[in-house]
N, CA, C and O of each residue as an XYZ file, in Angstrom:
576
protein
N       0.850     -1.173      0.000
C       0.000      0.000      0.000
C       0.896      1.237      0.000
O       1.805      1.328      0.826
N       0.666      2.190     -0.903
C       1.516      3.382     -0.968
C       1.302      4.286      0.242
O       0.214      4.368      0.812
N       2.401      4.967      0.610
C       2.322      5.927      1.715
C       1.685      7.213      1.218
O       1.846      7.586      0.056
N       0.985      7.867      2.072
C       0.448      9.180      1.744
C       0.342      9.997      3.019
O       0.301      9.458      4.125
N       0.300     11.286      2.842
C       0.174     12.178      3.986
C      -1.269     12.170      4.469
O      -2.211     12.189      3.677
N      -1.414     12.143      5.772
C      -2.761     12.238      6.331
C      -3.189     13.692      6.372
O      -2.446     14.562      6.827
N      -4.348     13.932      5.910
C      -4.902     15.278      6.011
C      -5.806     15.328      7.231
O      -6.278     14.296      7.708
N      -6.039     16.505      7.721
C      -6.877     16.639      8.923
C      -8.269     16.061      8.700
O      -8.870     15.511      9.623
N      -8.791     16.188      7.459
C     -10.135     15.672      7.194
C     -10.175     14.159      7.343
O     -11.201     13.584      7.706
N      -9.015     13.509      7.052
C      -8.951     12.064      7.171
C      -9.180     11.611      8.601
O      -9.676     10.509      8.833
N      -8.828     12.439      9.546
C      -8.954     12.071     10.950
C     -10.189     12.700     11.593
O     -10.406     12.546     12.795
N     -10.978     13.387     10.823
C     -12.158     14.030     11.369
C     -11.833     15.266     12.186
O     -12.684     15.759     12.926
N     -10.619     15.773     12.065
C     -10.202     16.955     12.823
C     -10.259     18.188     11.929
O     -10.286     18.089     10.703
N     -10.277     19.306     12.550
C     -10.289     20.566     11.822
C      -8.936     21.249     12.018
O      -8.439     21.343     13.141
N      -8.349     21.721     10.930
C      -7.049     22.401     10.996
C      -7.237     23.749     11.684
O      -8.160     24.497     11.361
N      -6.366     24.050     12.623
C      -6.390     25.336     13.317
C      -5.175     26.132     12.905
O      -4.062     25.606     12.884
N      -5.374     27.378     12.583
C      -4.280     28.278     12.256
C      -4.407     29.516     13.121
O      -5.507     29.979     13.425
N      -3.273     30.032     13.505
C      -3.231     31.245     14.305
C      -2.686     32.358     13.428
O      -1.533     32.303     12.998
N      -3.490     33.350     13.163
C      -3.038     34.494     12.389
C      -2.536     35.549     13.370
O      -3.303     36.099     14.161
N      -1.249     35.815     13.303
C      -0.632     36.784     14.209
C      -0.640     38.140     13.512
O       0.130     38.377     12.582
N      -1.508     39.013     13.968
C      -1.710     40.298     13.286
C      -0.649     41.337     13.622
O      -0.545     42.354     12.936
N       0.133     41.101     14.657
C       1.114     42.101     15.082
C       2.496     41.891     14.485
O       3.409     42.669     14.764
N       2.670     40.860     13.672
C       3.961     40.615     13.025
C       3.852     40.915     11.528
O       2.890     40.518     10.870
N       4.848     41.616     11.011
C       4.914     41.855      9.576
C       5.360     40.575      8.894
O       5.911     39.678      9.532
N       5.115     40.495      7.582
C       5.588     39.341      6.823
C       7.107     39.331      6.836
O       7.746     40.376      6.957
N       7.666     38.163      6.712
C       9.115     38.035      6.704
C       9.591     37.202      7.873
O       8.802     36.675      8.657
N      10.896     37.099      7.964
C      11.526     36.278      8.988
C      11.454     36.932     10.350
O      11.659     38.139     10.480
N      11.162     36.133     11.369
C      11.181     36.570     12.767
C      11.808     35.453     13.588
O      11.533     34.276     13.353
N      12.639     35.813     14.537
C      13.223     34.824     15.431
C      12.110     34.169     16.244
O      11.055     34.760     16.478
N      12.368     32.953     16.661
C      11.345     32.171     17.372
C      10.886     32.829     18.664
O       9.711     32.727     19.016
N      11.793     33.508     19.387
C      11.372     34.155     20.624
C      10.361     35.267     20.346
O       9.436     35.479     21.130
N      10.536     35.972     19.237
C       9.592     37.022     18.864
C       8.251     36.424     18.437
O       7.193     36.941     18.798
N       8.298     35.338     17.672
C       7.069     34.655     17.249
C       6.317     34.143     18.469
O       5.095     34.269     18.548
N       7.039     33.569     19.413
C       6.418     33.034     20.625
C       5.711     34.140     21.413
O       4.580     33.959     21.862
N       6.376     35.274     21.578
C       5.776     36.406     22.291
C       4.491     36.863     21.601
O       3.452     37.009     22.244
N       4.569     37.087     20.293
C       3.406     37.582     19.551
C       2.293     36.541     19.479
O       1.115     36.895     19.521
N       2.655     35.259     19.371
C       1.637     34.201     19.339
C       0.887     34.136     20.668
O      -0.338     34.020     20.687
N       1.615     34.209     21.766
C       0.973     34.145     23.083
C       0.002     35.309     23.273
O      -1.112     35.124     23.762
N       0.433     36.509     22.882
C      -0.455     37.658     23.053
C      -1.576     37.667     22.026
O      -2.640     38.227     22.291
N      -1.367     37.057     20.851
C      -2.453     36.934     19.881
C      -3.534     36.021     20.438
O      -4.724     36.299     20.288
N      -3.122     34.924     21.085
C      -4.088     34.035     21.718
C      -4.862     34.758     22.820
O      -6.075     34.590     22.953
N      -4.155     35.558     23.600
C      -4.819     36.332     24.651
C      -5.823     37.310     24.048
O      -6.956     37.409     24.519
N      -5.409     38.033     23.009
C      -6.301     39.001     22.361
C      -7.512     38.299     21.748
O      -8.637     38.782     21.877
N      -7.291     37.166     21.085
C      -8.410     36.411     20.511
C      -9.368     35.946     21.601
O     -10.586     35.993     21.429
N      -8.815     35.498     22.714
C      -9.638     35.050     23.840
C     -10.521     36.182     24.348
O     -11.727     36.004     24.521
N      -9.925     37.345     24.586
C     -10.683     38.475     25.132
C     -11.691     39.008     24.114
O     -12.837     39.283     24.468
N     -11.281     39.157     22.863
C     -12.137     39.782     21.852
C     -13.198     38.848     21.272
O     -14.334     39.266     21.047
N     -12.838     37.595     21.031
C     -13.760     36.693     20.350
C     -14.601     35.849     21.308
O     -15.791     35.636     21.078
N     -13.982     35.379     22.365
C     -14.724     34.523     23.290
C     -15.467     35.317     24.355
O     -16.361     34.786     25.013
N     -15.109     36.569     24.527
C     -15.747     37.478     25.481
C     -15.971     36.822     26.847
O     -17.110     36.638     27.277
N     -14.882     36.477     27.514
C     -15.009     35.771     28.798
C     -15.666     36.608     29.891
O     -16.163     36.056     30.873
N     -15.677     37.919     29.736
C     -16.321     38.763     30.742
C     -17.833     38.563     30.758
O     -18.487     38.903     31.744
N     -18.400     38.015     29.679
C     -19.842     37.775     29.607
C     -20.197     36.338     29.980
O     -21.372     36.017     30.160
N     -19.200     35.481     30.096
C     -19.447     34.064     30.359
C     -19.086     33.689     31.799
O     -19.792     32.912     32.442
N     -17.994     34.242     32.292
C     -17.460     33.861     33.596
C     -17.753     34.956     34.619
O     -17.665     36.144     34.311
N     -18.098     34.549     35.825
C     -18.270     35.499     36.921
C     -16.900     35.728     37.550
O     -16.476     34.981     38.432
N     -16.221     36.760     37.090
C     -14.860     37.038     37.542
C     -14.835     37.627     38.951
O     -13.758     37.826     39.512
N     -15.980     37.904     39.523
C     -16.054     38.396     40.902
C     -16.448     37.289     41.874
O     -16.754     37.563     43.035
N     -16.442     36.043     41.410
C     -16.881     34.919     42.243
C     -16.035     34.767     43.505
O     -16.562     34.471     44.578
N     -14.722     34.970     43.376
C     -13.840     34.890     44.541
C     -12.553     35.652     44.218
O     -12.390     36.188     43.122
N     -11.646     35.687     45.195
C     -10.402     36.457     45.027
C      -9.528     35.913     43.897
O      -8.886     36.686     43.186
N      -9.499     34.614     43.730
C      -8.696     34.024     42.654
C      -9.221     34.470     41.285
O      -8.442     34.870     40.421
N     -10.529     34.401     41.093
C     -11.120     34.842     39.827
C     -10.836     36.324     39.578
O     -10.488     36.715     38.464
N     -10.986     37.143     40.618
C     -10.716     38.577     40.481
C      -9.268     38.817     40.070
O      -8.984     39.615     39.177
N      -8.368     38.118     40.730
C      -6.945     38.271     40.442
C      -6.615     37.859     39.008
O      -5.870     38.550     38.314
N      -7.166     36.743     38.576
C      -6.919     36.260     37.216
C      -7.472     37.249     36.189
O      -6.808     37.552     35.198
N      -8.678     37.747     36.421
C      -9.275     38.691     35.470
C      -8.471     39.999     35.400
O      -8.306     40.569     34.322
N      -7.978     40.466     36.540
C      -7.127     41.663     36.533
C      -5.855     41.428     35.726
O      -5.406     42.312     34.996
N      -5.279     40.240     35.855
C      -4.072     39.897     35.091
C      -4.379     39.829     33.601
O      -3.626     40.361     32.785
N      -5.472     39.183     33.246
C      -5.860     39.063     31.831
C      -6.099     40.438     31.229
O      -5.556     40.751     30.169
N      -6.906     41.264     31.891
C      -7.228     42.584     31.331
C      -6.019     43.509     31.338
O      -5.850     44.322     30.429
N      -5.177     43.386     32.362
C      -3.964     44.205     32.403
C      -3.022     43.883     31.256
O      -2.515     44.785     30.589
N      -2.786     42.591     31.024
C      -1.931     42.179     29.912
C      -2.545     42.544     28.569
O      -1.840     42.995     27.666
N      -3.847     42.355     28.432
C      -4.537     42.707     27.181
C      -4.419     44.200     26.893
O      -4.127     44.599     25.766
N      -4.647     45.019     27.912
C      -4.550     46.474     27.734
C      -3.115     46.875     27.378
O      -2.905     47.715     26.504
N      -2.137     46.281     28.047
C      -0.743     46.613     27.752
C      -0.406     46.243     26.314
O       0.236     47.026     25.613
N      -0.826     45.068     25.863
C      -0.480     44.601     24.514
C      -1.190     45.401     23.431
O      -0.597     45.711     22.398
N      -2.465     45.739     23.661
C      -3.254     46.392     22.604
C      -3.229     47.916     22.649
O      -3.446     48.567     21.627
N      -2.969     48.487     23.813
C      -3.028     49.960     23.930
C      -1.664     50.585     24.244
O      -1.184     51.440     23.501
N      -1.056     50.162     25.327
C       0.175     50.778     25.812
C       1.369     50.456     24.929
O       2.086     51.363     24.508
N       1.591     49.195     24.646
C       2.776     48.773     23.890
C       2.853     49.385     22.497
O       3.930     49.833     22.102
N       1.760     49.425     21.732
C       1.855     50.022     20.388
C       2.204     51.514     20.396
O       2.729     52.024     19.406
N       1.923     52.214     21.487
C       2.200     53.656     21.562
C       3.629     53.964     22.002
O       4.056     55.118     21.966
N       4.362     52.941     22.415
C       5.731     53.182     22.873
C       6.572     53.745     21.737
O       6.401     53.379     20.574
N       7.470     54.631     22.094
C       8.391     55.204     21.114
C       9.810     54.941     21.591
O      10.145     55.155     22.756
N      10.620     54.480     20.683
C      12.006     54.226     21.007
C      12.781     55.528     20.930
O      12.563     56.309     20.004
N      13.677     55.790     21.867
C      14.504     56.993     21.768
C      15.394     56.946     20.527
O      15.888     57.982     20.081
N      15.599     55.772     19.975
C      16.426     55.641     18.773
C      15.717     56.150     17.523
O      16.360     56.348     16.493
N      14.391     56.366     17.595
C      13.641     56.882     16.450
C      13.855     58.378     16.247
O      13.530     58.906     15.184
N      14.395     59.068     17.246
C      14.636     60.508     17.158
C      15.836     60.762     16.247
O      16.967     60.425     16.596
N      15.587     61.358     15.077
C      16.638     61.590     14.085
C      17.668     62.620     14.563
O      18.803     62.624     14.085
N      17.285     63.486     15.497
C      18.188     64.517     15.998
C      19.156     63.968     17.052
O      20.135     64.622     17.413
N      18.871     62.787     17.524
C      19.674     62.185     18.581
C      21.023     61.735     18.027
O      21.088     60.929     17.100
N      22.102     62.268     18.609
C      23.439     61.905     18.146
C      23.948     60.638     18.822
O      24.680     59.853     18.221
N      23.553     60.450     20.075
C      23.993     59.288     20.832
C      22.817     58.766     21.652
O      22.106     59.552     22.279
N      22.606     57.465     21.655
C      21.493     56.915     22.435
C      21.618     57.282     23.912
O      22.730     57.356     24.436
N      20.493     57.513     24.588
C      20.532     57.909     26.001
C      20.716     56.729     26.945
O      20.031     56.624     27.963
N      21.637     55.850     26.604
C      21.921     54.707     27.448
C      23.276     54.919     28.106
O      24.229     55.365     27.467
N      23.345     54.599     29.366
C      24.638     54.711     30.032
C      25.342     53.364     29.934
O      24.709     52.308     29.958
N      26.634     53.423     29.825
C      27.407     52.197     29.784
C      28.272     52.116     31.028
O      28.725     53.134     31.552
N      28.490     50.934     31.482
C      29.296     50.711     32.670
C      30.482     49.839     32.295
O      30.388     49.030     31.372
N      31.594     49.993     32.998
C      32.743     49.133     32.709
C      32.369     47.660     32.883
O      31.607     47.311     33.785
N      32.899     46.813     32.029
C      32.604     45.388     32.087
C      32.938     44.815     33.453
O      32.231     43.939     33.951
N      34.018     45.307     34.066
C      34.399     44.801     35.380
C      33.278     45.046     36.398
O      33.010     44.200     37.252
N      32.627     46.214     36.299
C      31.523     46.524     37.203
C      30.366     45.559     36.961
O      29.761     45.048     37.904
N      30.064     45.316     35.674
C      28.969     44.413     35.347
C      29.277     42.995     35.797
O      28.398     42.292     36.298
N      30.522     42.576     35.620
C      30.916     41.248     36.072
C      30.689     41.127     37.575
O      30.125     40.142     38.050
N      31.132     42.140     38.318
C      30.981     42.117     39.769
C      29.498     42.133     40.145
O      29.068     41.406     41.040
N      28.725     42.968     39.454
C      27.294     43.087     39.733
C      26.589     41.754     39.500
O      25.672     41.399     40.240
N      27.009     41.019     38.481
C      26.389     39.741     38.157
C      26.956     38.585     38.977
O      26.530     37.443     38.805
N      27.904     38.864     39.859
C      28.476     37.811     40.690
C      29.680     37.141     40.061
O      30.123     36.091     40.529
N      30.216     37.737     39.001
C      31.390     37.190     38.351
C      32.623     37.850     38.967
O      32.542     38.975     39.461
N      33.738     37.173     38.942
C      34.984     37.728     39.442
C      36.011     37.665     38.329
O      36.074     36.689     37.581
N      36.817     38.715     38.224
C      37.848     38.741     37.189
C      38.843     37.620     37.433
O      39.305     37.420     38.556
N      39.169     36.892     36.373
C      40.153     35.815     36.483
C      40.650     35.456     35.095
O      39.850     35.225     34.188
N      41.950     35.408     34.924
C      42.561     34.988     33.662
C      42.059     35.800     32.460
O      41.774     35.228     31.408
N      41.953     37.096     32.605
C      41.555     37.944     31.491
C      40.086     37.872     31.161
O      39.650     38.462     30.173
N      39.327     37.184     31.942
C      37.889     37.072     31.698
C      37.153     37.173     33.005
O      37.420     38.075     33.799
N      36.252     36.285     33.242
C      35.535     36.282     34.512
C      35.271     34.849     34.910
O      35.260     33.945     34.075
N      35.064     34.659     36.175
C      34.750     33.319     36.657
C      33.695     33.428     37.740
O      33.861     34.165     38.712
N      32.648     32.715     37.573
C      31.597     32.667     38.577
C      31.705     31.304     39.236
O      32.208     30.357     38.632
N      31.258     31.205     40.413
C      31.350     29.920     41.085
C      30.664     28.877     40.212
O      29.466     28.960     39.941
N      31.444     27.897     39.781
C      30.899     26.837     38.946
C      30.760     27.211     37.478
O      30.230     26.416     36.702
N      31.225     28.418     37.057
C      31.082     28.857     35.667
C      32.435     29.289     35.118
O      33.320     29.690     35.874
N      32.590     29.206     33.807
C      33.782     29.733     33.154
C      33.367     30.644     32.016
O      32.336     30.428     31.380
N      34.169     31.656     31.764
C      33.874     32.605     30.705
C      35.140     33.377     30.373
O      35.917     33.695     31.273
N      35.360     33.681     29.123
C      36.507     34.478     28.708
C      36.036     35.709     27.955
O      36.583     36.048     26.906
N      35.043     36.365     28.476
C      34.409     37.464     27.766
C      34.762     38.821     28.356
O      35.012     38.947     29.555
N      34.778     39.829     27.498
C      35.000     41.199     27.936
C      33.717     42.026     27.858
O      33.716     43.183     28.279
N      32.635     41.470     27.337
C      31.380     42.211     27.275
C      30.280     41.421     27.968
O      30.318     40.190     27.998
N      29.304     42.123     28.523
C      28.247     41.465     29.278
C      27.415     40.563     28.382
O      27.100     39.440     28.776
N      27.045     41.023     27.178
C      26.193     40.197     26.325
C      26.908     38.920     25.925
O      26.302     37.848     25.918
N      28.188     39.017     25.591
C      28.945     37.819     25.236
C      29.149     36.962     26.467
O      29.098     35.734     26.394
N      29.383     37.614     27.608
C      29.601     36.884     28.843
C      28.383     36.025     29.172
O      28.519     34.849     29.510
N      27.192     36.615     29.072
C      25.981     35.884     29.399
C      25.775     34.732     28.422
O      25.327     33.653     28.808
N      26.108     34.971     27.149
C      25.890     33.943     26.133
C      26.915     32.824     26.179
O      26.615     31.701     25.773
N      28.132     33.106     26.669
C      29.179     32.097     26.583
C      29.555     31.463     27.906
O      30.280     30.468     27.910
N      29.099     31.990     29.025
C      29.440     31.384     30.309
C      28.802     30.003     30.383
O      27.651     29.813     29.990
N      29.541     29.076     30.875
C      29.060     27.709     30.945
C      29.631     27.056     32.202
O      30.606     27.541     32.775
N      29.021     25.962     32.622
C      29.549     25.286     33.813
C      30.968     24.809     33.555
O      31.308     24.374     32.455
N      31.793     24.902     34.600
C      33.154     24.394     34.487
C      33.104     22.885     34.292
O      32.294     22.187     34.902
N      33.985     22.404     33.433
C      34.012     20.955     33.229
C      34.648     20.289     34.444
O      35.629     20.781     35.003
N      34.083     19.191     34.827
C      34.589     18.453     35.979
C      35.645     17.486     35.488
O      35.410     16.702     34.568
N      36.822     17.551     36.118
C      37.928     16.655     35.705
C      38.082     15.533     36.675
O      38.954     14.681     36.500
């Protein structure tokens, strides 16, 4: 018997697709897709399923707390976040308004100690001079 791909109709299931309206077409890293997918599900839940008309969110403290979290996140994603402006969008800005700190300070702040031209955290090794590289490359020391 020849092999063939099973289609959803073959199993009596319906294909579900999530249309993420907040992402432009093109490539996006998985962490960005995950963030937008999660909030798209939240927005679809609030807008399409209208849980405020189905569930008594004042039934007890847990329900109240959950509803406050849902509405707070929904409001942030749909209202507050889209209005944010990056200081980098200002064309007159010559230098970003970010302060930089010496790597040694950041190493100390993160619990790293200078050692062998890099940093060493208890149980970690790293040969980095920048915080972003340090965080990405620090790994547990190999046990000999």
